[in-house]
C-alpha positions in Angstrom: -82.3 2.3 -12.5 -78.9 1.9 -13.7 -77.5 1.5 -10.3 -80.1 -1.3 -9.5 -79.0 -3.2 -12.6 -75.4 -3.0 -11.5 -76.2 -4.3 -8.1 -78.2 -7.2 -9.6 -75.4 -8.1 -11.9 -72.9 -7.9 -8.9 -75.1 -10.2 -6.8 -75.4 -12.7 -9.6 -71.7 -12.8 -10.1 -71.1 -13.4 -6.4 -73.8 -16.1 -6.3 -72.2 -17.9 -9.3 -68.7 -17.5 -7.9 -69.9 -19.1 -4.5 -71.3 -22.2 -6.4 -67.8 -23.8 -6.6 -67.0 -26.9 -8.5 -69.7 -29.5 -8.8 -69.4 -32.8 -10.7 -72.3 -35.1 -11.3 -71.8 -38.6 -10.0 -68.6 -38.0 -8.1 -68.1 -40.2 -4.9 -65.5 -39.9 -2.1 -62.6 -42.2 -2.6 -59.9 -43.5 -0.2 -56.5 -42.8 -1.7 -54.8 -45.9 -2.8 -51.5 -46.6 -0.8 -49.4 -45.8 -3.9 -50.7 -42.2 -3.6 -48.5 -41.6 -0.6 -45.4 -42.7 -2.7 -46.5 -40.5 -5.5 -47.0 -37.6 -3.1 -43.5 -38.1 -1.7 -42.1 -38.1 -5.2 -44.0 -34.8 -6.1 -42.7 -33.2 -2.9 -39.2 -34.2 -3.9 -39.3 -32.9 -7.5 -41.0 -29.6 -6.5 -39.0 -28.9 -3.3 -42.3 -28.2 -1.6 -44.0 -30.0 1.3 -47.6 -30.4 2.3 -50.1 -32.6 4.3 -51.1 -35.6 2.2 -53.9 -36.3 4.8 -55.7 -33.0 4.3 -56.5 -34.0 0.6 -60.1 -35.2 0.0 -60.3 -37.4 -3.0 -63.3 -37.8 -5.3 -63.7 -40.2 -8.2 -65.8 -39.3 -11.1 -67.2 -42.1 -13.4 -65.9 -42.3 -16.9 -62.7 -41.1 -18.7 -63.3 -37.3 -18.2 -65.7 -34.8 -16.8 -66.7 -31.3 -17.6 -64.5 -28.5 -16.0 -63.7 -24.9 -16.6 -61.1 -25.8 -19.4 -63.4 -28.3 -21.2 -63.0 -31.9 -20.3 -60.6 -33.0 -17.6 -59.1 -36.2 -16.3 -58.4 -34.5 -13.0 -59.2 -31.3 -11.1 -57.8 -29.6 -8.0 -59.7 -27.1 -5.8 -58.1 -24.8 -3.2 -60.1 -26.5 -0.3 -57.8 -29.5 -0.9 -60.2 -31.6 -2.9 -59.0 -33.5 -5.9 -61.4 -35.1 -8.5 -60.0 -37.9 -10.7 -61.9 -39.5 -13.5 -62.3 -43.2 -12.8 -60.3 -44.2 -15.9 -57.3 -42.3 -14.4 -57.2 -43.2 -10.7 -54.1 -45.3 -11.4 -52.4 -42.7 -13.7 -49.4 -41.5 -11.9 -49.1 -38.4 -14.2 -52.7 -37.3 -13.7 -52.8 -37.9 -9.9 -49.4 -36.3 -9.3 -50.4 -33.3 -11.5 -53.3 -32.6 -9.1 -51.1 -33.2 -6.1 -48.7 -30.6 -7.4 -51.5 -28.1 -7.7 -52.2 -28.8 -4.0 -48.5 -28.3 -3.1 -48.2 -25.0 -5.0 -51.6 -23.8 -3.7 -53.0 -22.5 -7.0 -54.2 -23.4 -10.5 -52.1 -22.7 -13.6 -48.9 -24.5 -14.8 -45.9 -22.4 -13.9 -42.6 -23.8 -15.2 -41.1 -24.8 -12.8 -42.3 -26.7 -11.0 -44.6 -28.1 -13.8 -42.5 -29.2 -16.7 -39.0 -28.5 -15.5 -38.6 -30.1 -12.1 -41.8 -32.1 -12.2 -42.7 -33.2 -15.8 -46.4 -33.7 -14.8 -48.2 -32.4 -17.9 -49.4 -34.3 -21.0 -46.6 -32.5 -23.0 -43.7 -33.2 -20.5 -44.5 -36.6 -19.0 -42.1 -39.3 -20.0 -43.1 -42.0 -17.6 -42.3 -42.8 -14.0 -38.8 -42.3 -12.9 -38.7 -45.2 -10.4 
């Protein structure tokens, strides 16, 4: 009986892990032209390169949306999808922060490149360096 319970728990965990990230009301978004400029700046500050055209952009209504850490203005997923809250689609820091996740290929905020190198967090952002 205990063995059956463990199998059920394992199957439930796998099923939940397979659900992925799902945001209500998100819509595909064509990246504004300035995003290519921001991508190039993010590559330059990080020393990494990537394929801008592989990113699929999604816009979410409002100023934030639910995510694993609470409420987010942006979210990156390893299948090269980025969600941006509608209020932040023109925020260089928020958009470039998610771009940097795509370039490093994982979540988390290692310093560098976040902070030192690319000041793309709420705590380190001092504005555009143009």
